Backbone bond lengths (Angstrom), bond angles and torsions (degrees), N, CA, C in turn:
res aa  C-N    CA-C-N  psi(-1)  N-CA   C-N-CA  omega(-1)  CA-C   N-CA-C  phi
1 M - - - 1.516 - - 1.508 109.00 -
2 V 1.151 129.42 122.69 1.443 133.28 175.78 1.600 109.87 -94.81
3 A 1.247 114.85 127.22 1.454 116.43 -178.06 1.491 110.26 -73.75
4 P 1.355 113.99 140.44 1.593 113.74 179.38 1.500 111.06 -71.30
5 P 1.404 114.53 159.74 1.497 119.71 -171.12 1.571 109.31 -57.98
6 E 1.365 122.10 -36.11 1.371 121.23 -175.25 1.492 111.49 -65.02
7 W 1.411 115.94 -38.61 1.420 117.78 173.21 1.460 115.22 -65.42
8 L 1.282 120.75 -39.10 1.357 125.73 179.45 1.496 113.73 -66.41
9 E 1.321 115.78 -33.50 1.535 117.29 177.92 1.523 111.85 -78.50
10 A 1.385 116.28 -15.12 1.423 116.74 -176.08 1.640 111.44 -100.97
11 H 1.301 112.52 1.14 1.566 123.11 -178.30 1.529 112.25 -124.72
12 L 1.342 114.82 151.48 1.394 122.44 164.76 1.478 114.50 -114.26
13 G 1.342 113.26 144.83 1.458 115.81 174.81 1.574 106.91 -78.54
14 P 1.243 121.20 178.16 1.516 125.71 171.84 1.483 109.63 -50.42
15 V 1.346 116.23 131.81 1.443 127.20 177.72 1.567 112.86 -107.60
16 E 1.247 112.16 134.93 1.492 116.96 -175.01 1.606 107.88 -138.31
17 A 1.365 112.34 139.99 1.496 117.10 170.98 1.514 107.19 -98.56
18 I 1.351 115.93 139.00 1.342 121.05 -178.73 1.522 108.12 -139.17
19 A 1.355 116.24 127.20 1.505 115.43 -178.14 1.584 105.91 -121.29
20 L 1.293 110.84 137.69 1.508 116.24 -173.68 1.484 105.14 -135.26
21 T 1.304 117.02 139.62 1.480 122.28 179.39 1.662 105.67 -80.17
22 L 1.310 114.54 147.21 1.481 119.34 -175.06 1.456 105.91 -112.38
23 S 1.344 119.72 100.04 1.476 120.48 -174.37 1.536 111.39 -107.72
24 S 1.380 115.61 -8.08 1.388 115.63 178.51 1.493 110.04 -144.81
25 S 1.309 118.30 170.79 1.426 121.04 177.31 1.494 111.94 -95.23
26 S 1.254 118.56 14.09 1.432 118.05 -173.42 1.585 105.39 -67.79
27 P 1.457 112.58 142.26 1.448 116.45 -179.74 1.515 115.96 -89.58
28 D 1.392 116.56 6.83 1.431 116.64 -173.27 1.591 109.95 -63.42
29 G 1.261 123.49 -43.61 1.482 126.12 -176.01 1.551 103.92 -65.87
30 W 1.270 115.76 -49.18 1.524 114.93 -177.46 1.562 111.45 -63.69
31 D 1.251 116.90 -38.36 1.472 119.42 179.00 1.564 112.37 -59.40
32 A 1.432 112.77 -45.57 1.340 123.12 175.85 1.552 113.47 -54.90
33 L 1.362 113.92 -48.47 1.530 123.40 -178.75 1.630 106.00 -66.33
34 L 1.327 118.68 -38.37 1.380 117.36 -177.58 1.566 106.50 -72.77
35 A 1.215 121.07 -30.70 1.529 124.02 176.63 1.487 108.79 -64.71
36 A 1.307 113.45 -45.90 1.581 118.01 -177.22 1.649 106.97 -64.26
37 V 1.322 114.24 -38.47 1.413 115.36 179.28 1.482 111.07 -67.31
38 D 1.389 117.54 -48.37 1.460 126.56 178.23 1.493 112.18 -53.95
39 A 1.401 117.05 -34.97 1.455 123.75 -178.19 1.470 111.12 -86.97
40 H 1.300 120.03 2.42 1.510 125.09 176.75 1.579 108.44 64.57
41 R 1.302 116.62 34.01 1.405 119.70 175.31 1.613 112.71 -94.28
42 L 1.295 107.75 -28.35 1.574 116.46 -179.38 1.624 109.11 -140.34
43 R 1.205 113.88 147.24 1.496 124.16 170.44 1.559 108.97 -122.31
44 V 1.332 118.57 119.72 1.355 128.69 -177.34 1.681 104.00 -79.53
45 L 1.342 111.95 103.92 1.541 117.78 178.25 1.506 111.87 -78.26
46 D 1.323 114.36 -31.47 1.560 116.46 -174.47 1.551 105.61 -161.77
47 I 1.269 121.48 146.11 1.378 124.65 170.72 1.587 106.40 -142.56
48 E 1.270 114.48 130.96 1.528 118.95 177.34 1.523 103.75 -130.41
49 F 1.386 111.12 143.73 1.361 121.41 172.96 1.513 110.82 -108.21
50 V 1.363 121.28 126.32 1.329 125.55 -173.34 1.583 114.74 -129.93
51 R 1.269 114.76 153.43 1.458 115.63 179.21 1.545 103.96 -131.08
52 L 1.424 118.89 146.86 1.430 117.82 171.45 1.516 111.11 -88.31
53 T 1.189 116.99 131.76 1.593 119.65 175.69 1.491 105.00 -119.63
54 A 1.330 111.09 175.84 1.481 115.50 174.60 1.496 117.58 -54.36
55 S 1.333 116.25 -27.21 1.461 127.59 -170.44 1.505 106.40 -96.02
56 G 1.292 120.49 -7.79 1.540 121.00 -179.41 1.546 109.61 125.46
57 I 1.320 112.75 -159.12 1.448 120.08 -177.16 1.529 113.30 -77.88
58 E 1.278 114.93 132.22 1.483 119.41 -175.38 1.603 106.55 -121.32
59 L 1.341 112.21 126.77 1.498 116.67 174.55 1.555 111.79 -72.76
60 L 1.205 116.51 131.11 1.595 120.11 176.54 1.518 106.01 -87.06
61 S 1.359 110.02 143.99 1.462 117.73 174.32 1.524 109.57 -73.14
62 A 1.327 116.09 167.83 1.517 121.36 176.28 1.532 110.50 -56.59
63 A 1.405 115.11 -39.75 1.341 117.69 179.92 1.489 112.68 -67.19
64 E 1.376 124.34 -42.70 1.367 126.00 175.90 1.510 113.91 -64.24
65 A 1.427 114.43 -37.74 1.455 121.86 179.43 1.533 112.08 -64.89
66 A 1.417 113.66 -24.52 1.500 114.88 -175.21 1.463 108.58 -67.72
67 E 1.414 123.81 -18.61 1.459 127.38 -179.96 1.561 108.54 -68.95
68 F 1.350 115.64 -22.78 1.428 117.59 -173.44 1.605 113.55 -115.30
69 A 1.339 116.77 -13.60 1.416 117.77 -177.53 1.496 112.03 -145.87
70 P 1.324 119.70 159.07 1.519 122.01 -174.15 1.600 99.83 -73.55
71 A 1.397 106.57 162.01 1.590 117.76 -173.98 1.500 109.46 -54.88
72 E 1.280 117.83 -39.21 1.514 120.98 -178.98 1.507 113.02 -51.69
73 F 1.370 116.21 -28.09 1.493 119.30 -177.60 1.501 108.75 -108.85
74 A 1.265 121.82 -31.69 1.470 119.48 -173.71 1.501 115.67 -61.59
75 G 1.380 114.40 -23.54 1.492 119.97 176.72 1.474 112.73 -107.86
76 A 1.300 121.27 20.22 1.441 122.08 -167.60 1.628 110.47 -97.90
77 S 1.319 115.80 15.19 1.437 117.37 174.26 1.528 114.31 -64.56
78 S 1.380 114.96 128.00 1.463 115.41 172.68 1.603 113.32 -112.97
79 G 1.315 115.88 -3.22 1.387 118.79 177.19 1.521 117.93 84.56
80 L 1.373 113.50 3.27 1.424 119.43 -179.34 1.549 113.91 -64.14
81 L 1.355 113.07 -35.83 1.500 119.97 173.04 1.529 106.04 -85.94
82 D 1.462 113.41 123.90 1.474 113.17 179.43 1.547 114.19 -101.55
83 A 1.262 118.16 -171.02 1.456 121.47 -179.89 1.488 113.90 -56.51
84 A 1.357 116.61 -40.05 1.452 118.93 -175.14 1.564 109.03 -69.29
85 D 1.322 113.11 -34.01 1.516 118.30 178.96 1.549 108.37 -62.09
86 L 1.278 113.88 -41.90 1.496 121.68 -170.26 1.575 109.65 -82.10
87 D 1.407 118.12 -31.16 1.455 119.77 -176.29 1.537 110.81 -64.84
88 I 1.419 116.73 -26.41 1.482 113.54 179.69 1.460 117.86 -66.09
89 L 1.338 114.96 -4.48 1.491 118.31 178.61 1.529 114.00 -87.69
90 S 1.411 114.06 -9.55 1.477 117.37 -178.25 1.528 113.82 -52.91
91 P 1.361 120.53 -45.92 1.497 114.32 178.45 1.499 118.08 -64.14
92 D 1.226 115.72 -17.47 1.468 117.02 -174.49 1.531 115.63 -103.76
93 L 1.262 116.16 1.47 1.452 124.54 178.89 1.510 112.41 -110.27
94 A 1.295 118.93 143.51 1.450 123.83 177.15 1.505 104.48 -88.17
95 E 1.353 121.30 149.89 1.455 127.03 177.51 1.565 105.30 -54.97
96 G 1.244 116.03 129.83 1.440 127.89 -178.71 1.585 116.96 87.41
97 E 1.286 115.29 -8.27 1.488 121.50 -179.42 1.322 113.36 -74.94
98 V 1.285 122.64 141.28 1.467 134.37 -177.32 1.499 112.69 -106.70
99 A 1.358 114.83 135.43 1.528 119.62 -177.03 1.454 105.45 -130.48
100 A 1.354 115.55 149.74 1.494 121.95 171.35 1.610 99.51 -106.58
101 V 1.286 117.02 133.13 1.439 125.83 177.27 1.477 106.14 -114.16
102 L 1.402 120.28 112.61 1.289 119.22 -178.22 1.583 113.69 -112.37
103 L 1.256 123.30 138.94 1.444 125.46 174.05 1.515 103.69 -112.78
104 V 1.405 115.31 115.12 1.444 120.65 -169.60 1.487 104.27 -127.33
105 E 1.403 112.87 153.18 1.393 123.00 172.49 1.417 112.19 -110.70
106 H 1.327 123.36 129.76 1.376 124.69 179.87 1.557 108.65 -88.99
107 L 1.321 112.57 111.70 1.453 121.56 -174.24 1.488 112.87 -86.19
108 V 1.299 122.02 -15.56 1.414 125.90 -179.61 1.495 116.07 -63.81
109 L 1.233 116.76 -22.49 1.528 121.93 -176.23 1.557 111.35 -90.79
110 L 1.427 117.35 -11.14 1.411 115.81 -166.97 1.618 112.52 -67.35
111 N 1.311 112.55 -35.05 1.483 114.29 178.03 1.532 112.50 -70.79
112 V 1.321 111.98 -32.79 1.493 114.94 176.37 1.571 112.08 -69.50
113 L 1.312 117.50 -35.61 1.460 122.68 173.37 1.546 113.70 -66.21
114 H 1.251 113.70 -34.89 1.488 123.44 -179.22 1.476 108.51 -66.22
115 A 1.499 115.10 -46.60 1.432 119.89 178.55 1.404 112.62 -58.10
116 F 1.417 117.01 -45.73 1.488 118.65 -174.41 1.574 110.43 -67.17
117 E 1.360 109.91 -38.94 1.506 113.56 -177.18 1.560 109.27 -72.08
118 S 1.246 120.41 -29.13 1.443 123.31 -179.57 1.612 109.15 -72.27
119 A 1.276 114.57 -21.91 1.443 119.86 173.94 1.552 117.40 -94.33
120 G 1.391 109.71 9.58 1.530 120.87 176.80 1.448 118.57 96.45
121 S 1.409 118.03 -1.19 1.467 117.24 173.75 1.456 117.72 -72.07
122 R 1.346 116.84 158.77 1.491 121.44 177.71 1.560 109.65 -123.34
123 L 1.248 117.65 136.31 1.430 121.31 178.68 1.497 110.33 -69.37
124 L 1.334 124.13 121.85 1.461 120.28 -174.56 1.464 109.33 -108.17
125 L 1.380 123.18 -23.61 1.436 125.27 -171.40 1.602 106.23 -150.84
126 D 1.307 116.88 125.39 1.372 125.79 174.23 1.557 107.87 -131.44
127 G 1.351 117.94 97.18 1.423 122.39 -174.48 1.464 114.29 -159.67
128 L 1.222 119.26 164.04 1.459 124.17 176.35 1.488 115.30 -106.69
129 L 1.296 113.04 152.88 1.602 113.98 172.63 1.313 113.41 -81.80
130 D 1.289 122.17 155.80 1.404 126.59 174.01 1.559 109.69 -70.33
131 H 1.379 112.97 129.62 1.473 113.36 -166.02 1.656 108.10 -71.07
132 D 1.319 117.87 -29.89 1.461 115.64 177.98 1.494 111.10 -69.07
133 E 1.365 120.37 -35.20 1.481 122.57 177.48 1.581 106.40 -68.07
134 L 1.217 118.63 -39.80 1.469 120.22 -179.30 1.447 111.37 -65.55
135 D 1.300 118.18 -46.35 1.441 121.82 173.39 1.476 115.39 -52.19
136 A 1.338 109.16 -46.44 1.487 117.85 179.24 1.556 114.94 -60.65
137 A 1.302 109.09 -37.34 1.482 117.32 -176.61 1.518 107.11 -76.90
138 V 1.175 125.11 -38.37 1.479 130.75 -178.74 1.485 105.43 -74.61
139 G 1.224 116.73 -48.72 1.543 117.81 176.12 1.473 115.47 -60.20
140 G 1.330 114.26 -37.86 1.521 123.37 175.61 1.528 110.72 -62.15
141 A 1.411 119.44 -36.90 1.423 124.54 -178.52 1.556 110.37 -72.24
142 D 1.229 118.99 -25.23 1.520 122.75 179.63 1.571 107.83 -81.24
143 A 1.190 120.68 -24.70 1.496 120.77 -174.14 1.530 110.39 -77.06
């Protein structure tokens, strides 16, 4: 069952924040992200480029971000991620290191959610597991 356009416009798929350090100018990751967007698997809701300085997290301008990402992404900031969201990266970045912080919507589940809701179901929880907890649980299962 494919959800009608009106339903899709009124609903969001699961949303996730992902932060990645940018250590090279290789286009491979950006090409893969563009492919996922073009295939309607993901929608980029926000992207911020940050650098850790001695005084904390610094937002990069679109011109500065263009050094690390294609133009399609360098100017894609929507402001949905705020300073508090970005400041949590401080302990994980080295001084001078640059990161891309993406807020993405997973579109592949929207038709699934629509099918359940059409049958009378209600979405009760939409969230992600802590990666460290998941790694520990999966690692513990192998032992």
